[in-house]
C-alpha positions, 0 to 999 in steps of 0.5 A: 773510926777507921784504924790507922795501921803506922808502925813509930821507929822512932822510939824502943829498942833499935835492935827490935825495931830493925829487925821486926820491920826487916823481917816482915819486908824478909818475908815478902821478899823472900816469897817474891825471889821464890816466884821469880825461881819457879817463873824462870823456871817454867821458862826454862822446862817449857820453853827451853834454854834459849827462851830462859838465857833470852830472859836473862839477857834482859836483866840489866836494862830490866834493872836500868829503866825499872830500878829507876822507876822502884828507886823514883818511887822510894825518894818520893817515900822519905819526905812523906816518912819524915814528916810522919815522924815530925808528926805533920800530918797535913804536909805529909798528905800534900807530899803524898798526892803530889809524888801521886801527880808525878808518877802519873807523869813519869810513868807515861813519859818513860812508857812511851819512849822505852817500848819504842827503843828496847829493841835497838838497846838489846841489839846495841847490848851486843845480845846473842842473836839465837835470843834476841826475839826471845828477849825483845818479846819478853821485855816490851811486855814488861816496859809496857807494865811501867805504870802498874811499875810505879803504881805498886812500888809508890803505895807501898813505899808509902804503906812502909813510910808510916810503919808498916812493912807487913800488909805491903809483904801480904799483898806481894805474896799475894800477888806472886802466887797469882803470878805462877797461877798466870805463868802456868796459864798462859804459857802451857795451855794458851801457848803464849810462849815467853810473852805470856810469862812478861803478861803475868808478871805485869798483871801480879805487880797490878793486881798488888798495886789495886790491893794496896790502893784499896788498903790505903783507903779503908784502913789508912784514915791519916792519908785520906786527903781533902781537896786542899791536900791536891792543890799544887805546890812548887815547893812540894814537887821540888823537895819530891824530886830532890829526893826521888830523881837522885834515887832513880838516877843511882839505880839506872847509873848502877845498872849501867854499869851492869848493861856494860859488864851484861854487854861484856857476857854476852860477847862471850857466848850463850854459855857464859850468859847462862851461867851468869844468868843462874848464879843471879837467880841464886845470888838475888835470892841469898841476898833478900837480907840486905834488900830487907835490912836496906828498904828499912833503913831508909825509912828508919832514917826517915822518921829518926831525922823527921823526929831529930833523934840522931842517936837512936839513929845512930843506934839503930845502923850500927845494930843493922850492920851487926845483923848485916855482917852475921848473915853475910858468913852464913850465906858465905859457908852455904853457897859455898858448899852448895851452891852448885846444887842451887844452880840445878835447879836451872841447868841440867847436870850435863852442862858442866861447864855452866855450872862449874862458872855459876858456883865459880861466880856463886863463891866469889860474890858471897866472900864479899857479902859484907861489903854488900851489907854495908852498901845496903844499910848505909846507903839507904840510911843516908837516903832516908836521913833527906841525902839522895844525892850520895846515892847517886855518886854511890852509883857512879862508884859501882858503875866505875867497877864494874865497867874496868871489869867489862872493859879491862878485865874480862877481854883479858881473862874471860869469865873469872874476871867476871865475878869480881865485878860485883865485889870490886863495885860494893867496895868502891861504893862503901870507900864513898858512902862511910866517910859520906855518912859521917859527914851527913850526920855531923851536917844534920847534928849542926842543923838539929842544934841551930833548930832549923828545918831539914828542908 
Protein backbone atom coordinates (compact mmCIF):
# COMPACT_ATOMS: atom_id res chain seq x y z
CA UNK A 1 0.00 0.00 0.00
CA UNK A 2 1.34 3.41 -0.96
CA UNK A 3 1.71 6.00 1.73
CA UNK A 4 -0.66 8.97 1.56
CA UNK A 5 1.01 12.25 2.47
CA UNK A 6 -1.81 14.59 3.50
CA UNK A 7 -2.81 16.78 6.45
CA UNK A 8 -6.30 17.71 7.61
CA UNK A 9 -6.42 21.44 8.50
CA UNK A 10 -10.04 21.31 9.66
CA UNK A 11 -9.30 19.99 13.15
CA UNK A 12 -6.86 21.10 15.83
CA UNK A 13 -5.58 24.40 17.20
CA UNK A 14 -5.70 27.01 14.38
CA UNK A 15 -2.59 28.86 15.54
CA UNK A 16 -0.56 25.67 15.62
CA UNK A 17 -1.91 24.46 12.27
CA UNK A 18 -1.30 27.77 10.51
CA UNK A 19 2.10 28.39 12.06
CA UNK A 20 3.31 24.88 11.23
CA UNK A 21 2.02 24.93 7.65
CA UNK A 22 3.32 28.45 7.01
CA UNK A 23 6.70 27.67 8.57
CA UNK A 24 7.30 24.90 6.05
CA UNK A 25 6.40 27.25 3.22
CA UNK A 26 8.57 29.97 4.76
CA UNK A 27 11.75 27.90 4.65
CA UNK A 28 11.20 27.05 1.01
CA UNK A 29 10.40 30.64 0.07
CA UNK A 30 13.34 31.87 2.15
CA UNK A 31 15.70 29.59 0.32
CA UNK A 32 14.20 30.64 -3.00
CA UNK A 33 14.74 34.31 -2.17
CA UNK A 34 18.28 33.58 -1.03
CA UNK A 35 18.76 31.96 -4.40
CA UNK A 36 17.24 35.02 -6.11
CA UNK A 37 19.65 37.28 -4.24
CA UNK A 38 22.61 35.08 -5.14
CA UNK A 39 21.37 34.81 -8.72
CA UNK A 40 21.04 38.58 -9.05
CA UNK A 41 24.36 39.15 -7.33
CA UNK A 42 26.07 36.76 -9.79
CA UNK A 43 24.60 38.75 -12.69
CA UNK A 44 25.74 42.02 -11.11
CA UNK A 45 29.26 40.79 -10.24
CA UNK A 46 30.07 39.00 -13.50
CA UNK A 47 27.94 40.80 -16.10
CA UNK A 48 27.85 44.36 -14.76
CA UNK A 49 25.35 47.00 -13.64
CA UNK A 50 23.63 47.25 -17.05
CA UNK A 51 22.85 43.51 -17.14
CA UNK A 52 21.71 43.63 -13.52
CA UNK A 53 19.42 46.59 -14.21
CA UNK A 54 18.18 44.95 -17.41
CA UNK A 55 16.98 41.93 -15.43
CA UNK A 56 15.41 44.28 -12.88
CA UNK A 57 13.43 46.16 -15.52
CA UNK A 58 11.74 42.89 -16.54
CA UNK A 59 10.33 42.39 -13.06
CA UNK A 60 6.94 43.97 -13.71
CA UNK A 61 6.28 42.23 -17.04
CA UNK A 62 7.63 39.00 -15.59
CA UNK A 63 5.15 39.30 -12.72
CA UNK A 64 2.36 40.16 -15.16
CA UNK A 65 2.77 36.92 -17.13
CA UNK A 66 4.16 34.51 -14.56
CA UNK A 67 1.84 35.88 -11.91
CA UNK A 68 -1.09 34.91 -14.13
CA UNK A 69 0.32 31.38 -14.44
CA UNK A 70 0.79 31.05 -10.67
CA UNK A 71 -2.61 32.57 -9.92
CA UNK A 72 -4.39 30.19 -12.28
CA UNK A 73 -2.64 27.18 -10.75
CA UNK A 74 -3.41 28.35 -7.21
CA UNK A 75 -7.03 28.77 -8.24
CA UNK A 76 -7.16 25.29 -9.75
CA UNK A 77 -5.90 23.88 -6.44
CA UNK A 78 -8.79 25.38 -4.45
CA UNK A 79 -11.52 22.94 -5.61
CA UNK A 80 -9.03 20.16 -4.88
CA UNK A 81 -8.61 21.43 -1.30
CA UNK A 82 -12.37 21.85 -0.87
CA UNK A 83 -13.16 18.36 -2.13
CA UNK A 84 -10.41 16.95 0.08
CA UNK A 85 -11.91 18.76 3.08
CA UNK A 86 -15.32 17.36 2.17
CA UNK A 87 -13.78 13.85 1.81
CA UNK A 88 -15.11 13.63 -1.77
CA UNK A 89 -12.04 11.96 -3.28
CA UNK A 90 -13.70 10.97 -6.55
CA UNK A 91 -14.55 14.55 -7.45
CA UNK A 92 -11.14 15.68 -6.18
CA UNK A 93 -9.31 13.43 -8.65
CA UNK A 94 -11.52 14.63 -11.48
CA UNK A 95 -10.61 18.22 -10.66
CA UNK A 96 -6.93 17.27 -10.80
CA UNK A 97 -7.19 15.65 -14.24
CA UNK A 98 -9.20 18.53 -15.67
CA UNK A 99 -6.76 21.07 -14.21
CA UNK A 100 -3.91 19.33 -16.03
CA UNK A 101 -5.78 19.54 -19.33
CA UNK A 102 -6.50 23.24 -18.88
CA UNK A 103 -2.89 23.99 -17.94
CA UNK A 104 -1.58 22.30 -21.10
CA UNK A 105 -3.90 24.44 -23.22
CA UNK A 106 -3.11 27.70 -21.42
CA UNK A 107 0.64 27.08 -21.40
CA UNK A 108 0.72 26.42 -25.15
CA UNK A 109 -1.27 29.53 -26.08
CA UNK A 110 0.56 31.88 -23.69
CA UNK A 111 4.04 30.71 -24.66
CA UNK A 112 3.31 31.36 -28.33
CA UNK A 113 1.95 34.88 -27.96
CA UNK A 114 4.10 36.41 -25.21
CA UNK A 115 7.31 35.15 -26.80
CA UNK A 116 6.41 36.97 -30.01
CA UNK A 117 5.52 40.30 -28.41
CA UNK A 118 7.87 40.57 -25.41
CA UNK A 119 10.33 42.96 -27.10
CA UNK A 120 7.55 45.31 -28.17
CA UNK A 121 6.25 45.33 -24.61
CA UNK A 122 9.67 46.24 -23.21
CA UNK A 123 9.99 49.08 -25.72
CA UNK A 124 6.50 50.34 -24.84
CA UNK A 125 7.57 50.42 -21.18
CA UNK A 126 10.38 52.84 -22.05
CA UNK A 127 13.02 50.36 -20.97
CA UNK A 128 16.32 52.34 -21.08
CA UNK A 129 18.09 51.75 -24.40
CA UNK A 130 21.37 50.76 -22.75
CA UNK A 131 19.73 47.82 -20.94
CA UNK A 132 17.03 46.85 -23.48
CA UNK A 133 18.99 44.03 -25.09
CA UNK A 134 19.81 42.51 -21.70
CA UNK A 135 16.16 42.71 -20.68
CA UNK A 136 14.94 41.12 -23.92
CA UNK A 137 17.42 38.24 -23.92
CA UNK A 138 16.54 37.42 -20.33
CA UNK A 139 12.76 37.64 -20.48
CA UNK A 140 12.46 35.78 -23.80
CA UNK A 141 13.99 32.64 -22.29
CA UNK A 142 11.85 33.00 -19.17
CA UNK A 143 8.71 33.21 -21.31
CA UNK A 144 9.71 30.17 -23.35
CA UNK A 145 9.73 28.34 -20.02
CA UNK A 146 6.05 29.08 -19.28
CA UNK A 147 5.08 25.36 -19.60
CA UNK A 148 7.43 24.36 -16.76
CA UNK A 149 6.06 27.26 -14.68
CA UNK A 150 2.59 25.78 -15.10
CA UNK A 151 3.86 22.29 -14.35
CA UNK A 152 5.58 23.15 -11.07
CA UNK A 153 2.90 25.52 -9.75
CA UNK A 154 -0.01 23.21 -10.51
CA UNK A 155 1.57 20.08 -9.05
CA UNK A 156 2.97 21.83 -5.97
CA UNK A 157 -0.40 23.54 -5.47
CA UNK A 158 -2.20 20.19 -5.56
CA UNK A 159 0.20 18.72 -3.01
CA UNK A 160 -0.34 21.72 -0.70
CA UNK A 161 -4.11 21.48 -1.19
CA UNK A 162 -3.93 18.10 0.54
CA UNK A 163 -2.18 19.68 3.52
CA UNK A 164 1.44 18.83 2.66
CA UNK A 165 3.53 21.98 2.58
CA UNK A 166 6.86 20.27 3.29
CA UNK A 167 7.62 18.29 0.16
CA UNK A 168 7.09 21.10 -2.38
CA UNK A 169 9.49 23.13 -0.24
CA UNK A 170 12.10 20.39 -0.31
CA UNK A 171 11.86 20.13 -4.08
CA UNK A 172 12.16 23.90 -4.38
CA UNK A 173 15.29 23.93 -2.24
CA UNK A 174 16.93 21.24 -4.36
CA UNK A 175 16.00 23.09 -7.54
CA UNK A 176 17.35 26.37 -6.16
CA UNK A 177 20.71 24.78 -5.38
CA UNK A 178 20.83 23.39 -8.91
CA UNK A 179 19.90 26.85 -10.21
CA UNK A 180 22.86 28.51 -8.51
CA UNK A 181 25.21 25.88 -9.89
CA UNK A 182 23.83 26.31 -13.39
CA UNK A 183 24.15 30.10 -13.08
CA UNK A 184 27.84 29.79 -12.34
CA UNK A 185 28.31 27.20 -15.09
CA UNK A 186 26.44 29.08 -17.80
CA UNK A 187 27.73 32.57 -16.98
CA UNK A 188 31.40 31.96 -16.17
CA UNK A 189 32.96 29.01 -18.06
CA UNK A 190 30.32 28.76 -20.82
CA UNK A 191 30.10 32.57 -21.20
CA UNK A 192 26.37 32.48 -22.03
CA UNK A 193 25.72 35.85 -20.40
CA UNK A 194 22.22 36.93 -19.41
CA UNK A 195 20.70 34.12 -21.49
CA UNK A 196 22.50 31.60 -19.29
CA UNK A 197 21.00 33.12 -16.13
CA UNK A 198 17.48 32.81 -17.56
CA UNK A 199 18.08 29.29 -18.85
CA UNK A 200 19.30 28.19 -15.42
CA UNK A 201 16.00 29.42 -13.92
CA UNK A 202 13.86 27.54 -16.44
CA UNK A 203 15.80 24.28 -16.10
CA UNK A 204 15.72 24.32 -12.30
CA UNK A 205 11.98 25.02 -12.20
CA UNK A 206 11.42 22.15 -14.61
CA UNK A 207 13.40 19.93 -12.24
CA UNK A 208 11.16 20.98 -9.33
CA UNK A 209 8.08 20.15 -11.39
CA UNK A 210 9.40 16.70 -12.28
CA UNK A 211 10.14 15.98 -8.61
CA UNK A 212 6.56 16.98 -7.68
CA UNK A 213 5.21 14.63 -10.36
CA UNK A 214 7.33 11.70 -9.20
CA UNK A 215 6.29 12.34 -5.59
CA UNK A 216 2.58 12.34 -6.46
CA UNK A 217 2.89 9.12 -8.45
CA UNK A 218 4.87 7.30 -5.79
CA UNK A 219 3.49 8.66 -2.52
CA UNK A 220 -0.03 10.10 -2.81
CA UNK A 221 -2.28 7.15 -3.44
CA UNK A 222 -5.55 9.10 -3.34
CA UNK A 223 -4.43 11.13 -6.37
CA UNK A 224 -3.85 8.13 -8.62
CA UNK A 225 -6.29 8.68 -11.54
CA UNK A 226 -8.46 6.15 -13.29
CA UNK A 227 -9.71 6.27 -16.89
CA UNK A 228 -13.01 7.61 -15.58
CA UNK A 229 -11.24 10.65 -14.10
CA UNK A 230 -10.11 11.70 -17.61
CA UNK A 231 -13.62 11.62 -19.08
CA UNK A 232 -14.36 15.28 -19.84
CA UNK A 233 -16.94 16.95 -17.63
CA UNK A 234 -18.00 20.51 -18.46
CA UNK A 235 -19.07 21.25 -14.87
CA UNK A 236 -15.56 20.53 -13.56
CA UNK A 237 -14.01 22.67 -16.28
CA UNK A 238 -16.40 25.52 -15.44
CA UNK A 239 -15.64 25.38 -11.71
CA UNK A 240 -11.90 25.34 -12.35
CA UNK A 241 -12.09 28.28 -14.73
CA UNK A 242 -14.31 30.20 -12.28
CA UNK A 243 -11.63 29.71 -9.63
CA UNK A 244 -8.45 29.88 -11.67
CA UNK A 245 -9.02 32.68 -14.16
CA UNK A 246 -10.03 35.30 -11.55
CA UNK A 247 -6.96 34.46 -9.47
CA UNK A 248 -4.75 34.67 -12.53
CA UNK A 249 -6.35 37.95 -13.53
CA UNK A 250 -5.88 39.25 -10.00
CA UNK A 251 -2.13 38.77 -10.31
CA UNK A 252 -2.11 40.27 -13.79
CA UNK A 253 -4.28 43.26 -12.92
CA UNK A 254 -2.06 43.97 -9.92
CA UNK A 255 0.93 43.63 -12.22
CA UNK A 256 -0.54 46.10 -14.72
CA UNK A 257 -0.20 48.74 -12.03
CA UNK A 258 3.38 47.58 -11.52
CA UNK A 259 4.04 47.80 -15.27
CA UNK A 260 2.72 51.37 -15.34
CA UNK A 261 4.82 52.16 -12.29
CA UNK A 262 7.90 50.54 -13.86
CA UNK A 263 7.38 52.76 -16.90
CA UNK A 264 7.50 55.80 -14.60
CA UNK A 265 10.61 54.42 -12.92
CA UNK A 266 12.33 53.88 -16.27
CA UNK A 267 11.57 57.50 -17.11
CA UNK A 268 13.66 58.60 -14.13
CA UNK A 269 16.76 56.88 -15.53
CA UNK A 270 19.04 53.92 -14.85
CA UNK A 271 19.99 55.01 -11.31
CA UNK A 272 16.36 55.16 -10.19
CA UNK A 273 15.69 51.79 -11.81
CA UNK A 274 18.73 50.31 -10.05
CA UNK A 275 17.58 51.68 -6.67
CA UNK A 276 14.07 50.25 -7.06
CA UNK A 277 15.42 46.94 -8.32
CA UNK A 278 17.70 46.70 -5.30
CA UNK A 279 15.01 47.69 -2.80
CA UNK A 280 12.65 45.25 -4.48
CA UNK A 281 15.10 42.38 -4.05
CA UNK A 282 15.64 43.17 -0.37
CA UNK A 283 11.93 43.78 0.19
CA UNK A 284 10.93 40.46 -1.37
CA UNK A 285 13.23 38.73 1.09
CA UNK A 286 11.49 40.38 4.04
CA UNK A 287 8.01 39.77 2.61
CA UNK A 288 8.43 35.99 2.56
CA UNK A 289 6.37 35.47 5.77
CA UNK A 290 3.45 37.36 4.21
CA UNK A 291 3.59 35.14 1.13
CA UNK A 292 3.78 32.04 3.33
CA UNK A 293 0.78 33.14 5.38
CA UNK A 294 -1.17 33.89 2.22
CA UNK A 295 -0.54 30.48 0.66
CA UNK A 296 -1.37 28.85 3.99
CA UNK A 297 -4.71 30.63 4.25
CA UNK A 298 -5.74 29.56 0.74
CA UNK A 299 -5.37 25.89 1.68
CA UNK A 300 -6.77 26.46 5.17
CA UNK A 301 -9.80 28.25 3.76
CA UNK A 302 -10.41 25.63 1.09
CA UNK A 303 -10.33 22.67 3.44
CA UNK A 304 -12.46 24.33 6.12
CA UNK A 305 -15.11 25.49 3.67
CA UNK A 306 -15.20 21.97 2.24
CA UNK A 307 -15.72 20.65 5.78
CA UNK A 308 -18.20 23.49 6.57
CA UNK A 309 -16.12 24.59 9.58
CA UNK A 310 -16.69 28.37 9.56
CA UNK A 311 -15.86 28.87 13.24
CA UNK A 312 -12.55 27.08 12.75
CA UNK A 313 -11.94 29.23 9.69
CA UNK A 314 -12.61 32.46 11.62
CA UNK A 315 -10.27 31.42 14.43
CA UNK A 316 -7.61 30.73 11.85
CA UNK A 317 -7.98 34.22 10.40
CA UNK A 318 -7.45 35.79 13.83
CA UNK A 319 -4.37 33.62 14.43
CA UNK A 320 -2.88 34.53 11.06
CA UNK A 321 -3.41 38.26 11.62
CA UNK A 322 -1.65 38.06 14.99
CA UNK A 323 1.33 36.34 13.37
CA UNK A 324 1.40 38.84 10.50
CA UNK A 325 1.26 41.93 12.71
CA UNK A 326 3.98 40.69 15.06
CA UNK A 327 6.33 40.01 12.17
CA UNK A 328 5.54 43.36 10.50
CA UNK A 329 6.82 45.30 13.49
CA UNK A 330 10.04 43.27 13.62
CA UNK A 331 10.69 43.70 9.89
CA UNK A 332 10.22 47.48 10.06
CA UNK A 333 12.77 47.85 12.86
CA UNK A 334 15.35 45.70 11.04
CA UNK A 335 14.96 47.54 7.71
CA UNK A 336 15.00 50.96 9.36
CA UNK A 337 18.39 50.34 10.91
CA UNK A 338 19.98 47.88 8.47
CA UNK A 339 18.20 48.38 5.13
CA UNK A 340 21.13 50.30 3.65
CA UNK A 341 23.51 47.47 4.54
CA UNK A 342 21.28 44.95 2.78
CA UNK A 343 21.19 47.17 -0.31
CA UNK A 344 24.99 47.09 -0.45
CA UNK A 345 24.80 43.41 -1.40
CA UNK A 346 23.88 44.61 -4.89
CA UNK A 347 25.25 48.15 -5.09
CA UNK A 348 28.75 49.46 -4.57
CA UNK A 349 29.41 51.72 -1.59
CA UNK A 350 30.21 54.54 -4.01
CA UNK A 351 26.66 54.55 -5.41
CA UNK A 352 25.55 56.87 -2.63
CA UNK A 353 22.46 58.24 -4.37
CA UNK A 354 21.21 54.75 -5.30
CA UNK A 355 21.83 53.45 -1.79
CA UNK A 356 20.00 56.41 -0.20
CA UNK A 357 17.01 55.95 -2.49
CA UNK A 358 16.91 52.18 -1.95
CA UNK A 359 16.99 52.66 1.84
CA UNK A 360 14.22 55.28 1.71
CA UNK A 361 12.11 52.92 -0.39
CA UNK A 362 12.58 50.11 2.13
CA UNK A 363 11.76 52.26 5.16
CA UNK A 364 8.53 53.64 3.72
CA UNK A 365 7.33 50.27 2.42
CA UNK A 366 8.10 48.41 5.65
CA UNK A 367 6.18 51.03 7.64
CA UNK A 368 3.07 49.68 5.88
CA UNK A 369 3.74 45.97 6.32
CA UNK A 370 0.68 45.45 8.52
CA UNK A 371 -1.66 46.45 5.64
CA UNK A 372 0.41 44.15 3.41
CA UNK A 373 -0.06 41.29 5.88
CA UNK A 374 -3.82 41.83 5.79
CA UNK A 375 -3.84 41.88 1.98
CA UNK A 376 -2.17 38.48 1.80
CA UNK A 377 -4.07 36.84 4.62
CA UNK A 378 -7.58 38.04 3.79
CA UNK A 379 -7.31 37.85 0.00
CA UNK A 380 -5.98 34.30 -0.06
CA UNK A 381 -8.48 33.21 2.57
CA UNK A 382 -11.36 34.57 0.48
CA UNK A 383 -9.94 32.75 -2.54
CA UNK A 384 -9.72 29.52 -0.58
CA UNK A 385 -13.34 29.99 0.47
CA UNK A 386 -14.28 29.87 -3.21
CA UNK A 387 -14.90 33.54 -4.01
CA UNK A 388 -11.96 34.26 -6.26
CA UNK A 389 -13.72 37.07 -8.13
CA UNK A 390 -13.07 39.29 -5.11
CA UNK A 391 -9.35 38.75 -5.72
CA UNK A 392 -9.75 40.45 -9.10
CA UNK A 393 -11.49 43.44 -7.55
CA UNK A 394 -8.79 43.72 -4.90
CA UNK A 395 -6.22 43.62 -7.69
CA UNK A 396 -8.08 46.48 -9.39
CA UNK A 397 -7.74 48.53 -6.22
CA UNK A 398 -4.00 47.89 -6.14
CA UNK A 399 -3.70 48.78 -9.81
CA UNK A 400 -5.54 52.05 -9.24
CA UNK A 401 -3.22 52.94 -6.35
CA UNK A 402 -0.02 52.32 -8.30
CA UNK A 403 -1.36 54.01 -11.42
CA UNK A 404 -2.24 57.19 -9.52
CA UNK A 405 1.25 57.35 -8.09
CA UNK A 406 2.90 56.69 -11.47
CA UNK A 407 0.79 59.11 -13.50
CA UNK A 408 0.09 61.88 -11.00
CA UNK A 409 2.64 61.88 -8.19
CA UNK A 410 5.92 60.72 -9.76
CA UNK A 411 6.03 63.58 -12.34
CA UNK A 412 5.61 66.06 -9.48
CA UNK A 413 7.63 64.58 -6.60
CA UNK A 414 10.00 62.21 -8.41
CA UNK A 415 11.55 59.25 -6.62
CA UNK A 416 10.04 59.83 -3.12
CA UNK A 417 6.57 59.36 -4.62
CA UNK A 418 7.57 55.91 -5.90
CA UNK A 419 8.13 54.82 -2.32
CA UNK A 420 4.44 55.26 -1.53
CA UNK A 421 3.10 53.36 -4.54
CA UNK A 422 2.83 49.94 -2.91
CA UNK A 423 1.65 51.23 0.51
CA UNK A 424 -1.19 53.14 -1.14
CA UNK A 425 -2.07 50.03 -3.17
CA UNK A 426 -2.14 47.84 -0.04
CA UNK A 427 -4.37 50.23 1.91
CA UNK A 428 -6.85 50.50 -0.96
CA UNK A 429 -6.96 46.70 -1.32
CA UNK A 430 -7.62 46.28 2.42
CA UNK A 431 -10.44 48.82 2.26
CA UNK A 432 -12.14 46.44 -0.17
CA UNK A 433 -11.06 43.04 1.19
CA UNK A 434 -12.12 43.40 4.82
CA UNK A 435 -15.80 44.17 4.04
CA UNK A 436 -15.65 41.51 1.31
CA UNK A 437 -14.58 38.85 3.81
CA UNK A 438 -17.41 39.75 6.18
CA UNK A 439 -19.90 39.49 3.32
CA UNK A 440 -18.49 36.18 2.07
CA UNK A 441 -18.55 34.62 5.53
CA UNK A 442 -22.18 35.61 6.02
CA UNK A 443 -23.11 34.19 2.63
CA UNK A 444 -21.44 30.85 3.37
CA UNK A 445 -23.17 30.70 6.74
CA UNK A 446 -26.53 31.05 4.99
CA UNK A 447 -25.59 28.41 2.42
CA UNK A 448 -24.50 25.93 5.08
CA UNK A 449 -27.60 26.51 7.21
CA UNK A 450 -29.68 25.61 4.16
CA UNK A 451 -27.57 22.49 3.57
CA UNK A 452 -26.73 23.69 0.05
CA UNK A 453 -23.48 22.67 -1.61
CA UNK A 454 -20.81 25.33 -2.10
CA UNK A 455 -20.84 24.79 -5.86
